[in-house]
C-alpha positions as CSV (number, residue, x, y, z in Angstrom):
1,M,23.3,35.1,-6.2
2,I,26.7,37.0,-5.5
3,I,27.2,34.2,-2.9
4,L,26.9,31.2,-5.7
5,K,29.4,33.2,-8.1
6,S,31.8,33.7,-5.6
7,L,31.1,29.5,-4.9
8,V,31.9,29.1,-8.2
9,L,34.9,31.0,-8.9
10,T,36.2,29.7,-5.7
11,I,35.6,26.0,-7.1
12,I,37.1,26.7,-10.6
13,L,40.6,28.8,-8.9
14,S,40.8,25.7,-6.5
15,T,40.3,23.2,-9.4
16,L,43.0,24.9,-11.7
17,L,45.4,25.3,-8.8
18,A,44.9,21.2,-7.7
19,L,45.7,20.4,-11.5
20,G,48.8,22.7,-11.3
21,L,50.2,21.2,-8.3
22,R,48.6,17.4,-8.2
23,N,52.5,16.1,-9.5
24,I,53.3,17.6,-6.3
25,L,50.4,17.4,-3.5
26,G,48.0,15.2,-5.5
27,F,45.0,16.6,-7.0
28,W,42.6,16.4,-3.9
29,E,44.8,17.5,-1.6
30,G,45.8,20.4,-3.8
31,F,42.3,21.6,-4.0
32,C,41.5,21.3,-0.5
33,L,44.4,23.8,0.4
34,A,43.5,26.3,-2.7
35,F,39.9,26.2,-1.3
36,A,40.9,26.9,2.3
37,L,43.7,29.4,1.5
38,Q,40.9,31.2,-0.9
39,T,38.3,30.9,1.8
40,I,40.6,32.6,4.4
41,I,42.0,35.6,2.4
42,S,38.4,36.1,1.4
43,F,37.3,36.3,5.5
44,V,40.2,38.4,6.1
45,F,39.6,40.8,3.3
46,S,35.6,41.3,3.9
47,S,36.6,41.7,7.9
48,L,39.0,44.8,7.0
49,K,36.0,46.1,4.7
50,I,33.4,46.0,7.3
51,T,35.7,47.2,10.0
52,K,36.4,50.4,7.7
53,E,32.9,50.7,7.2
54,Q,32.2,50.4,10.8
55,D,35.4,53.0,11.4
56,I,33.4,55.1,8.6
57,A,29.8,54.9,10.8
58,D,31.3,56.0,13.8
59,E,33.2,59.3,12.6
60,Y,29.9,60.0,11.2
61,Q,28.1,59.7,13.9
62,A,30.6,61.7,15.9
63,E,29.8,64.3,13.9
64,I,26.6,64.0,14.0
65,D,26.5,63.8,18.0
66,E,28.7,66.8,18.3
67,L,26.3,68.5,16.4
68,I,23.4,68.3,18.2
69,N,25.1,69.1,21.3
70,M,26.1,72.4,19.7
71,C,22.5,72.8,19.2
72,T,21.1,71.7,22.2
73,T,19.8,74.9,24.5
74,T,17.6,76.0,27.3
75,V,14.2,77.1,26.2
76,E,12.0,78.8,28.8
77,C,8.2,78.4,28.1
78,P,6.1,81.3,28.1
79,C,4.0,80.6,31.3
80,G,7.5,80.9,32.9
81,K,7.3,78.0,35.1
82,R,9.2,75.5,33.3
83,Q,12.5,75.5,31.2
84,L,12.9,73.0,28.7
85,E,16.5,71.2,27.0
86,G,16.2,70.6,23.4
87,V,18.0,70.6,20.3
88,V,17.2,73.9,18.2
89,F,18.0,74.4,14.7
90,V,17.7,77.0,12.1
91,G,14.5,77.4,9.5
92,I,12.8,74.1,11.2
93,D,10.2,74.3,13.4
94,N,11.4,74.2,17.1
95,T,8.2,73.1,19.0
96,F,8.1,72.5,23.0
97,D,5.2,70.7,24.7
98,C,5.1,72.3,28.3
99,E,3.9,70.1,31.2
100,D,3.3,72.3,33.4
101,C,0.7,74.7,31.4
102,G,0.0,72.0,28.9
103,N,0.9,74.5,25.9
104,T,2.5,73.8,22.7
105,F,5.1,76.8,21.9
106,K,7.5,77.4,19.2
107,A,11.3,78.7,19.4
108,D,11.6,81.1,16.5
109,I,15.8,81.5,15.7
110,S,16.7,84.8,13.5
111,V,20.4,85.0,11.9
112,T,20.9,88.5,12.1
113,P,24.2,88.9,10.3
114,T,26.6,91.5,11.6
115,L,30.0,92.7,10.3
116,L,32.7,92.8,12.5
117,T,35.4,95.4,12.4
118,E,38.3,96.8,14.0
119,P,38.4,100.7,14.9
120,T,41.4,102.4,12.8
121,D,43.3,105.7,14.1
122,V,41.6,107.7,11.7
123,A,44.3,110.5,12.1
124,T,47.2,107.9,11.4
125,T,45.6,106.5,8.1
126,F,45.3,110.3,7.1
127,D,48.7,110.9,7.7
128,D,49.7,107.9,6.3
129,L,48.1,108.9,2.8
130,L,49.4,112.2,3.2
131,Q,52.7,110.6,3.6
132,K,52.2,107.8,0.3
133,Q,51.1,111.1,-1.8
134,K,54.1,113.1,-1.1
135,E,56.2,110.2,-1.8
136,L,54.6,109.9,-5.8
């Protein structure tokens, strides 16, 4: 349906342009010229749109690949015979199958928040507070 609408609009615009140029080029020459120009312009714009969409898709795929690479790790089977490399995510059942022992095992990921602080010199800080209090 979209192609039919585009074709009808192209024919209408070509006809109007051909009527305007019929004294200079002739009707059919103007019609063919207008139709060809519209087709070429449409092709160029659609090519640019496809290229832009492909660039966005490539960028998205690169981000997904980077995420998967960051989450890839080596997991050792509880039997101790094999180390498996796989993608491990938090909050998802990360199950692995060991071909040596034939067991399926799960790798649990726990997130423990840790506060990062910098040690301060208590004596210097206390002295600074005394100094500020004396100044007030």
